Each structure stands twice: as C-alpha cells, then as structure tokens.
PDB file of N, CA, C and O in Angstrom:
ATOM      1  N   MET A   1      81.899 207.409 -96.676  1.00  0.00           N
ATOM      2  CA  MET A   1      82.771 208.289 -97.431  1.00  0.00           C
ATOM      3  C   MET A   1      84.279 207.869 -97.157  1.00  0.00           C
ATOM      4  O   MET A   1      85.119 207.804 -98.055  1.00  0.00           O
ATOM      5  N   GLU A   2      84.528 207.596 -95.836  1.00  0.00           N
ATOM      6  CA  GLU A   2      85.833 207.137 -95.437  1.00  0.00           C
ATOM      7  C   GLU A   2      86.309 205.841 -96.185  1.00  0.00           C
ATOM      8  O   GLU A   2      87.459 205.695 -96.597  1.00  0.00           O
ATOM      9  N   LYS A   3      85.344 204.950 -96.313  1.00  0.00           N
ATOM     10  CA  LYS A   3      85.612 203.692 -97.015  1.00  0.00           C
ATOM     11  C   LYS A   3      86.089 204.023 -98.494  1.00  0.00           C
ATOM     12  O   LYS A   3      87.081 203.486 -98.988  1.00  0.00           O
ATOM     13  N   ILE A   4      85.306 204.944 -99.153  1.00  0.00           N
ATOM     14  CA  ILE A   4      85.579 205.213-100.544  1.00  0.00           C
ATOM     15  C   ILE A   4      87.020 205.878-100.624  1.00  0.00           C
ATOM     16  O   ILE A   4      87.744 205.643-101.592  1.00  0.00           O
ATOM     17  N   LYS A   5      87.404 206.673 -99.639  1.00  0.00           N
ATOM     18  CA  LYS A   5      88.781 207.283 -99.708  1.00  0.00           C
ATOM     19  C   LYS A   5      89.797 206.195 -99.506  1.00  0.00           C
ATOM     20  O   LYS A   5      90.814 206.204-100.199  1.00  0.00           O
ATOM     21  N   THR A   6      89.596 205.255 -98.603  1.00  0.00           N
ATOM     22  CA  THR A   6      90.575 204.178 -98.397  1.00  0.00           C
ATOM     23  C   THR A   6      90.705 203.345 -99.673  1.00  0.00           C
ATOM     24  O   THR A   6      91.809 203.031-100.118  1.00  0.00           O
ATOM     25  N   GLU A   7      89.548 202.994-100.253  1.00  0.00           N
ATOM     26  CA  GLU A   7      89.607 202.188-101.532  1.00  0.00           C
ATOM     27  C   GLU A   7      90.322 202.979-102.619  1.00  0.00           C
ATOM     28  O   GLU A   7      91.120 202.402-103.359  1.00  0.00           O
ATOM     29  N   ALA A   8      90.070 204.257-102.740  1.00  0.00           N
ATOM     30  CA  ALA A   8      90.783 205.066-103.726  1.00  0.00           C
ATOM     31  C   ALA A   8      92.254 205.087-103.510  1.00  0.00           C
ATOM     32  O   ALA A   8      93.055 204.979-104.438  1.00  0.00           O
ATOM     33  N   SER A   9      92.601 205.234-102.220  1.00  0.00           N
ATOM     34  CA  SER A   9      94.056 205.240-101.894  1.00  0.00           C
ATOM     35  C   SER A   9      94.706 203.913-102.250  1.00  0.00           C
ATOM     36  O   SER A   9      95.822 203.885-102.769  1.00  0.00           O
ATOM     37  N   GLU A  10      94.006 202.798-101.970  1.00  0.00           N
ATOM     38  CA  GLU A  10      94.514 201.455-102.260  1.00  0.00           C
ATOM     39  C   GLU A  10      94.659 201.316-103.792  1.00  0.00           C
ATOM     40  O   GLU A  10      95.655 200.771-104.268  1.00  0.00           O
ATOM     41  N   ILE A  11      93.676 201.803-104.558  1.00  0.00           N
ATOM     42  CA  ILE A  11      93.723 201.703-105.951  1.00  0.00           C
ATOM     43  C   ILE A  11      94.894 202.502-106.555  1.00  0.00           C
ATOM     44  O   ILE A  11      95.551 202.049-107.492  1.00  0.00           O
ATOM     45  N   MET A  12      95.141 203.712-105.991  1.00  0.00           N
ATOM     46  CA  MET A  12      96.255 204.550-106.472  1.00  0.00           C
ATOM     47  C   MET A  12      97.547 203.857-106.206  1.00  0.00           C
ATOM     48  O   MET A  12      98.454 203.926-107.035  1.00  0.00           O
ATOM     49  N   GLN A  13      97.683 203.172-105.055  1.00  0.00           N
ATOM     50  CA  GLN A  13      98.919 202.494-104.682  1.00  0.00           C
ATOM     51  C   GLN A  13      99.165 201.320-105.657  1.00  0.00           C
ATOM     52  O   GLN A  13     100.300 201.086-106.073  1.00  0.00           O
ATOM     53  N   LYS A  14      98.082 200.578-106.022  1.00  0.00           N
ATOM     54  CA  LYS A  14      98.207 199.509-106.971  1.00  0.00           C
ATOM     55  C   LYS A  14      98.596 200.043-108.365  1.00  0.00           C
ATOM     56  O   LYS A  14      99.381 199.414-109.075  1.00  0.00           O
ATOM     57  N   VAL A  15      98.057 201.167-108.736  1.00  0.00           N
ATOM     58  CA  VAL A  15      98.367 201.774-110.006  1.00  0.00           C
ATOM     59  C   VAL A  15      99.865 202.127-110.057  1.00  0.00           C
ATOM     60  O   VAL A  15     100.526 201.881-111.066  1.00  0.00           O
ATOM     61  N   GLU A  16     100.379 202.683-109.004  1.00  0.00           N
ATOM     62  CA  GLU A  16     101.777 202.992-108.929  1.00  0.00           C
ATOM     63  C   GLU A  16     102.665 201.777-108.963  1.00  0.00           C
ATOM     64  O   GLU A  16     103.729 201.814-109.581  1.00  0.00           O
ATOM     65  N   GLU A  17     102.274 200.729-108.335  1.00  0.00           N
ATOM     66  CA  GLU A  17     102.989 199.455-108.390  1.00  0.00           C
ATOM     67  C   GLU A  17     103.003 198.885-109.804  1.00  0.00           C
ATOM     68  O   GLU A  17     104.017 198.398-110.302  1.00  0.00           O
ATOM     69  N   THR A  18     101.843 198.970-110.420  1.00  0.00           N
ATOM     70  CA  THR A  18     101.738 198.484-111.725  1.00  0.00           C
ATOM     71  C   THR A  18     102.620 199.217-112.683  1.00  0.00           C
ATOM     72  O   THR A  18     103.257 198.611-113.544  1.00  0.00           O
ATOM     73  N   ASP A  19     102.670 200.620-112.533  1.00  0.00           N
ATOM     74  CA  ASP A  19     103.563 201.429-113.371  1.00  0.00           C
ATOM     75  C   ASP A  19     105.018 201.001-113.214  1.00  0.00           C
ATOM     76  O   ASP A  19     105.753 200.941-114.200  1.00  0.00           O
ATOM     77  N   ILE A  20     105.454 200.692-111.947  1.00  0.00           N
ATOM     78  CA  ILE A  20     106.819 200.240-111.717  1.00  0.00           C
ATOM     79  C   ILE A  20     107.036 198.932-112.457  1.00  0.00           C
ATOM     80  O   ILE A  20     108.039 198.795-113.158  1.00  0.00           O
ATOM     81  N   VAL A  21     106.173 198.004-112.334  1.00  0.00           N
ATOM     82  CA  VAL A  21     106.352 196.700-112.990  1.00  0.00           C
ATOM     83  C   VAL A  21     106.409 196.872-114.501  1.00  0.00           C
ATOM     84  O   VAL A  21     107.235 196.248-115.167  1.00  0.00           O
ATOM     85  N   LEU A  22     105.572 197.679-115.024  1.00  0.00           N
ATOM     86  CA  LEU A  22     105.495 197.916-116.518  1.00  0.00           C
ATOM     87  C   LEU A  22     106.784 198.516-116.955  1.00  0.00           C
ATOM     88  O   LEU A  22     107.279 198.139-118.018  1.00  0.00           O
ATOM     89  N   ASN A  23     107.368 199.415-116.226  1.00  0.00           N
ATOM     90  CA  ASN A  23     108.617 200.069-116.543  1.00  0.00           C
ATOM     91  C   ASN A  23     109.740 199.051-116.594  1.00  0.00           C
ATOM     92  O   ASN A  23     110.544 199.075-117.527  1.00  0.00           O
ATOM     93  N   GLU A  24     109.820 198.145-115.602  1.00  0.00           N
ATOM     94  CA  GLU A  24     110.707 197.089-115.588  1.00  0.00           C
ATOM     95  C   GLU A  24     110.643 196.153-116.768  1.00  0.00           C
ATOM     96  O   GLU A  24     111.663 195.752-117.329  1.00  0.00           O
ATOM     97  N   VAL A  25     109.347 195.791-117.155  1.00  0.00           N
ATOM     98  CA  VAL A  25     109.170 194.930-118.275  1.00  0.00           C
ATOM     99  C   VAL A  25     109.641 195.613-119.499  1.00  0.00           C
ATOM    100  O   VAL A  25     110.284 194.978-120.335  1.00  0.00           O
ATOM    101  N   GLU A  26     109.363 196.872-119.662  1.00  0.00           N
ATOM    102  CA  GLU A  26     109.771 197.588-120.888  1.00  0.00           C
ATOM    103  C   GLU A  26     111.322 197.674-120.953  1.00  0.00           C
ATOM    104  O   GLU A  26     111.902 197.540-122.030  1.00  0.00           O
ATOM    105  N   LYS A  27     111.985 197.897-119.795  1.00  0.00           N
ATOM    106  CA  LYS A  27     113.405 197.971-119.747  1.00  0.00           C
ATOM    107  C   LYS A  27     113.966 196.665-120.207  1.00  0.00           C
ATOM    108  O   LYS A  27     114.837 196.659-121.078  1.00  0.00           O
ATOM    109  N   VAL A  28     113.522 195.565-119.679  1.00  0.00           N
ATOM    110  CA  VAL A  28     114.040 194.214-120.064  1.00  0.00           C
ATOM    111  C   VAL A  28     113.763 193.971-121.527  1.00  0.00           C
ATOM    112  O   VAL A  28     114.617 193.471-122.259  1.00  0.00           O
ATOM    113  N   SER A  29     112.591 194.320-121.940  1.00  0.00           N
ATOM    114  CA  SER A  29     112.272 194.087-123.384  1.00  0.00           C
ATOM    115  C   SER A  29     113.216 194.769-124.291  1.00  0.00           C
ATOM    116  O   SER A  29     113.656 194.214-125.298  1.00  0.00           O
ATOM    117  N   HIS A  30     113.556 196.072-123.910  1.00  0.00           N
ATOM    118  CA  HIS A  30     114.546 196.784-124.732  1.00  0.00           C
ATOM    119  C   HIS A  30     116.010 196.133-124.731  1.00  0.00           C
ATOM    120  O   HIS A  30     116.776 196.251-125.687  1.00  0.00           O
ATOM    121  N   GLU A  31     116.294 195.491-123.651  1.00  0.00           N
ATOM    122  CA  GLU A  31     117.560 194.809-123.549  1.00  0.00           C
ATOM    123  C   GLU A  31     117.631 193.616-124.565  1.00  0.00           C
ATOM    124  O   GLU A  31     118.674 193.342-125.158  1.00  0.00           O
ATOM    125  N   TYR A  32     116.475 192.932-124.729  1.00  0.00           N
ATOM    126  CA  TYR A  32     116.462 191.749-125.593  1.00  0.00           C
ATOM    127  C   TYR A  32     116.200 192.054-127.054  1.00  0.00           C
ATOM    128  O   TYR A  32     116.273 191.166-127.903  1.00  0.00           O
ATOM    129  N   LEU A  33     115.871 193.402-127.369  1.00  0.00           N
ATOM    130  CA  LEU A  33     115.503 193.659-128.693  1.00  0.00           C
ATOM    131  C   LEU A  33     116.560 193.429-129.726  1.00  0.00           C
ATOM    132  O   LEU A  33     116.249 192.914-130.800  1.00  0.00           O
ATOM    133  N   PRO A  34     117.841 193.796-129.454  1.00  0.00           N
ATOM    134  CA  PRO A  34     118.860 193.471-130.463  1.00  0.00           C
ATOM    135  C   PRO A  34     119.048 191.992-130.763  1.00  0.00           C
ATOM    136  O   PRO A  34     119.325 191.580-131.889  1.00  0.00           O
ATOM    137  N   MET A  35     118.882 191.207-129.688  1.00  0.00           N
ATOM    138  CA  MET A  35     119.012 189.750-129.945  1.00  0.00           C
ATOM    139  C   MET A  35     117.825 189.201-130.737  1.00  0.00           C
ATOM    140  O   MET A  35     117.977 188.342-131.605  1.00  0.00           O
ATOM    141  N   ALA A  36     116.615 189.733-130.404  1.00  0.00           N
ATOM    142  CA  ALA A  36     115.464 189.323-131.136  1.00  0.00           C
ATOM    143  C   ALA A  36     115.568 189.665-132.693  1.00  0.00           C
ATOM    144  O   ALA A  36     115.213 188.886-133.577  1.00  0.00           O
ATOM    145  N   LYS A  37     116.076 190.871-132.895  1.00  0.00           N
ATOM    146  CA  LYS A  37     116.233 191.299-134.291  1.00  0.00           C
ATOM    147  C   LYS A  37     117.279 190.377-135.061  1.00  0.00           C
ATOM    148  O   LYS A  37     117.105 189.960-136.206  1.00  0.00           O
ATOM    149  N   ALA A  38     118.309 190.139-134.325  1.00  0.00           N
ATOM    150  CA  ALA A  38     119.359 189.160-134.927  1.00  0.00           C
ATOM    151  C   ALA A  38     118.775 187.838-135.198  1.00  0.00           C
ATOM    152  O   ALA A  38     118.978 187.290-136.281  1.00  0.00           O
ATOM    153  N   CYS A  39     118.056 187.291-134.270  1.00  0.00           N
ATOM    154  CA  CYS A  39     117.444 185.907-134.430  1.00  0.00           C
ATOM    155  C   CYS A  39     116.471 185.943-135.563  1.00  0.00           C
ATOM    156  O   CYS A  39     116.427 185.025-136.382  1.00  0.00           O
ATOM    157  N   SER A  40     115.704 186.968-135.621  1.00  0.00           N
ATOM    158  CA  SER A  40     114.712 187.075-136.748  1.00  0.00           C
ATOM    159  C   SER A  40     115.367 187.159-138.097  1.00  0.00           C
ATOM    160  O   SER A  40     114.896 186.558-139.063  1.00  0.00           O
ATOM    161  N   SER A  41     116.440 187.895-138.173  1.00  0.00           N
ATOM    162  CA  SER A  41     117.238 187.978-139.393  1.00  0.00           C
ATOM    163  C   SER A  41     117.819 186.616-139.824  1.00  0.00           C
ATOM    164  O   SER A  41     117.773 186.218-140.987  1.00  0.00           O
ATOM    165  N   ILE A  42     118.359 185.945-138.824  1.00  0.00           N
ATOM    166  CA  ILE A  42     118.878 184.575-139.069  1.00  0.00           C
ATOM    167  C   ILE A  42     117.842 183.594-139.484  1.00  0.00           C
ATOM    168  O   ILE A  42     118.086 182.762-140.358  1.00  0.00           O
ATOM    169  N   PHE A  43     116.649 183.671-138.861  1.00  0.00           N
ATOM    170  CA  PHE A  43     115.604 182.791-139.205  1.00  0.00           C
ATOM    171  C   PHE A  43     115.098 182.954-140.654  1.00  0.00           C
ATOM    172  O   PHE A  43     114.924 181.988-141.396  1.00  0.00           O
ATOM    173  N   PHE A  44     114.872 184.232-141.010  1.00  0.00           N
ATOM    174  CA  PHE A  44     114.369 184.423-142.378  1.00  0.00           C
ATOM    175  C   PHE A  44     115.424 184.242-143.437  1.00  0.00           C
ATOM    176  O   PHE A  44     115.101 183.948-144.588  1.00  0.00           O
ATOM    177  N   THR A  45     116.695 184.414-143.070  1.00  0.00           N
ATOM    178  CA  THR A  45     117.765 184.115-144.036  1.00  0.00           C
ATOM    179  C   THR A  45     117.849 182.565-144.237  1.00  0.00           C
ATOM    180  O   THR A  45     117.980 182.096-145.367  1.00  0.00           O
ATOM    181  N   LEU A  46     117.776 181.822-143.181  1.00  0.00           N
ATOM    182  CA  LEU A  46     117.784 180.374-143.354  1.00  0.00           C
ATOM    183  C   LEU A  46     116.495 179.854-144.073  1.00  0.00           C
ATOM    184  O   LEU A  46     116.540 178.902-144.852  1.00  0.00           O
ATOM    185  N   SER A  47     115.426 180.480-143.792  1.00  0.00           N
ATOM    186  CA  SER A  47     114.192 180.124-144.438  1.00  0.00           C
ATOM    187  C   SER A  47     114.206 180.329-145.950  1.00  0.00           C
ATOM    188  O   SER A  47     113.574 179.587-146.701  1.00  0.00           O
ATOM    189  N   SER A  48     114.955 181.370-146.384  1.00  0.00           N
ATOM    190  CA  SER A  48     114.969 181.663-147.827  1.00  0.00           C
ATOM    191  C   SER A  48     116.052 180.831-148.534  1.00  0.00           C
ATOM    192  O   SER A  48     116.125 180.871-149.762  1.00  0.00           O
ATOM    193  N   LEU A  49     116.905 180.072-147.802  1.00  0.00           N
ATOM    194  CA  LEU A  49     117.961 179.282-148.471  1.00  0.00           C
ATOM    195  C   LEU A  49     117.305 178.219-149.375  1.00  0.00           C
ATOM    196  O   LEU A  49     117.870 177.848-150.403  1.00  0.00           O
ATOM    197  N   SER A  50     116.155 177.749-149.004  1.00  0.00           N
ATOM    198  CA  SER A  50     115.553 176.694-149.915  1.00  0.00           C
ATOM    199  C   SER A  50     115.243 177.227-151.275  1.00  0.00           C
ATOM    200  O   SER A  50     115.179 176.444-152.223  1.00  0.00           O
ATOM    201  N   THR A  51     115.045 178.512-151.434  1.00  0.00           N
ATOM    202  CA  THR A  51     114.752 179.123-152.777  1.00  0.00           C
ATOM    203  C   THR A  51     115.992 179.095-153.607  1.00  0.00           C
ATOM    204  O   THR A  51     115.910 179.086-154.835  1.00  0.00           O
ATOM    205  N   VAL A  52     117.122 179.082-152.990  1.00  0.00           N
ATOM    206  CA  VAL A  52     118.431 179.051-153.736  1.00  0.00           C
ATOM    207  C   VAL A  52     118.688 177.628-154.139  1.00  0.00           C
ATOM    208  O   VAL A  52     119.067 177.372-155.282  1.00  0.00           O
ATOM    209  N   ASN A  53     118.485 176.650-153.194  1.00  0.00           N
ATOM    210  CA  ASN A  53     118.880 175.339-153.513  1.00  0.00           C
ATOM    211  C   ASN A  53     118.002 174.450-152.584  1.00  0.00           C
ATOM    212  O   ASN A  53     118.014 174.639-151.368  1.00  0.00           O
ATOM    213  N   LYS A  54     117.285 173.536-153.126  1.00  0.00           N
ATOM    214  CA  LYS A  54     116.378 172.666-152.296  1.00  0.00           C
ATOM    215  C   LYS A  54     117.162 171.793-151.417  1.00  0.00           C
ATOM    216  O   LYS A  54     116.584 171.372-150.415  1.00  0.00           O
ATOM    217  N   ASN A  55     118.344 171.458-151.615  1.00  0.00           N
ATOM    218  CA  ASN A  55     119.165 170.652-150.665  1.00  0.00           C
ATOM    219  C   ASN A  55     119.420 171.414-149.395  1.00  0.00           C
ATOM    220  O   ASN A  55     119.634 170.816-148.341  1.00  0.00           O
ATOM    221  N   LEU A  56     119.399 172.745-149.480  1.00  0.00           N
ATOM    222  CA  LEU A  56     119.692 173.521-148.286  1.00  0.00           C
ATOM    223  C   LEU A  56     118.570 173.500-147.309  1.00  0.00           C
ATOM    224  O   LEU A  56     118.755 173.883-146.154  1.00  0.00           O
ATOM    225  N   GLN A  57     117.371 173.054-147.737  1.00  0.00           N
ATOM    226  CA  GLN A  57     116.237 173.006-146.807  1.00  0.00           C
ATOM    227  C   GLN A  57     116.533 172.031-145.704  1.00  0.00           C
ATOM    228  O   GLN A  57     116.206 172.313-144.551  1.00  0.00           O
ATOM    229  N   LYS A  58     117.142 170.885-145.995  1.00  0.00           N
ATOM    230  CA  LYS A  58     117.566 169.911-144.972  1.00  0.00           C
ATOM    231  C   LYS A  58     118.706 170.482-144.135  1.00  0.00           C
ATOM    232  O   LYS A  58     118.714 170.319-142.915  1.00  0.00           O
ATOM    233  N   LYS A  59     119.650 171.137-144.762  1.00  0.00           N
ATOM    234  CA  LYS A  59     120.719 171.705-144.088  1.00  0.00           C
ATOM    235  C   LYS A  59     120.271 172.772-143.080  1.00  0.00           C
ATOM    236  O   LYS A  59     120.873 172.868-142.011  1.00  0.00           O
ATOM    237  N   LYS A  60     119.309 173.523-143.356  1.00  0.00           N
ATOM    238  CA  LYS A  60     118.806 174.575-142.466  1.00  0.00           C
ATOM    239  C   LYS A  60     118.508 173.991-141.109  1.00  0.00           C
ATOM    240  O   LYS A  60     118.917 174.516-140.074  1.00  0.00           O
ATOM    241  N   HIS A  61     117.745 172.828-141.144  1.00  0.00           N
ATOM    242  CA  HIS A  61     117.386 172.299-139.788  1.00  0.00           C
ATOM    243  C   HIS A  61     118.607 171.788-139.091  1.00  0.00           C
ATOM    244  O   HIS A  61     118.645 171.858-137.862  1.00  0.00           O
ATOM    245  N   GLU A  62     119.634 171.268-139.777  1.00  0.00           N
ATOM    246  CA  GLU A  62     120.825 170.788-139.174  1.00  0.00           C
ATOM    247  C   GLU A  62     121.642 171.935-138.605  1.00  0.00           C
ATOM    248  O   GLU A  62     122.261 171.799-137.549  1.00  0.00           O
ATOM    249  N   ILE A  63     121.645 173.029-139.279  1.00  0.00           N
ATOM    250  CA  ILE A  63     122.362 174.255-138.794  1.00  0.00           C
ATOM    251  C   ILE A  63     121.712 174.798-137.608  1.00  0.00           C
ATOM    252  O   ILE A  63     122.393 175.144-136.643  1.00  0.00           O
ATOM    253  N   ILE A  64     120.348 174.904-137.613  1.00  0.00           N
ATOM    254  CA  ILE A  64     119.707 175.426-136.418  1.00  0.00           C
ATOM    255  C   ILE A  64     119.885 174.470-135.235  1.00  0.00           C
ATOM    256  O   ILE A  64     120.128 174.945-134.125  1.00  0.00           O
ATOM    257  N   PHE A  65     119.780 173.166-135.409  1.00  0.00           N
ATOM    258  CA  PHE A  65     119.986 172.267-134.254  1.00  0.00           C
ATOM    259  C   PHE A  65     121.386 172.328-133.810  1.00  0.00           C
ATOM    260  O   PHE A  65     121.593 172.389-132.598  1.00  0.00           O
ATOM    261  N   PHE A  66     122.412 172.319-134.661  1.00  0.00           N
ATOM    262  CA  PHE A  66     123.788 172.291-134.322  1.00  0.00           C
ATOM    263  C   PHE A  66     124.238 173.566-133.495  1.00  0.00           C
ATOM    264  O   PHE A  66     124.898 173.467-132.460  1.00  0.00           O
ATOM    265  N   LYS A  67     123.838 174.739-134.020  1.00  0.00           N
ATOM    266  CA  LYS A  67     124.259 175.958-133.438  1.00  0.00           C
ATOM    267  C   LYS A  67     123.606 176.254-132.112  1.00  0.00           C
ATOM    268  O   LYS A  67     124.255 176.745-131.188  1.00  0.00           O
ATOM    269  N   PHE A  68     122.221 175.936-132.005  1.00  0.00           N
ATOM    270  CA  PHE A  68     121.579 176.508-130.834  1.00  0.00           C
ATOM    271  C   PHE A  68     121.240 175.417-129.777  1.00  0.00           C
ATOM    272  O   PHE A  68     120.805 175.725-128.667  1.00  0.00           O
ATOM    273  N   PHE A  69     121.448 174.172-130.150  1.00  0.00           N
ATOM    274  CA  PHE A  69     121.035 173.119-129.175  1.00  0.00           C
ATOM    275  C   PHE A  69     122.175 172.191-128.830  1.00  0.00           C
ATOM    276  O   PHE A  69     121.950 171.006-128.580  1.00  0.00           O
ATOM    277  N   GLN A  70     123.398 172.700-128.809  1.00  0.00           N
ATOM    278  CA  GLN A  70     124.526 171.868-128.436  1.00  0.00           C
ATOM    279  C   GLN A  70     124.581 171.725-126.920  1.00  0.00           C
ATOM    280  O   GLN A  70     125.469 171.054-126.395  1.00  0.00           O
TER     281      GLN A  70
END
C-alpha cells in the first residue's frame, strides 16, 4: 500500500511539472502568434501574385530570398 502511495505522489508531481511546461509552451506560442499571422498573410499574398501576372511568379521567389535570407 505504501508503494502505491509513493507512486501516486510521484505521478502527481510529474503531472504538476507537465502543467508548468505546457503553460510555458502556450505562453511562448501566443508571443509568436502575431508574427505567424503576418508571415502567413505575406505568403498567401505572394502566392496569389502569379494570378495577376505570370512574370511575378519568378519575382516572388526573389522577393522571399532577398527579404528573409540576407
């Protein structure tokens, strides 16, 4: 019976530690959310440029490379 109590106590401690880690991950995720939304918007805007003009398809790759990989 004592062994079961000890194991239960250890499991509860691990659950508490996991909750702390999950809260930290959620906090960091919320910090990156505005940037992720902006990047998503830029990506889909650049992807749709080729429907306006086929020459912009090549430009899209040049823009992405120039802006983000300098």
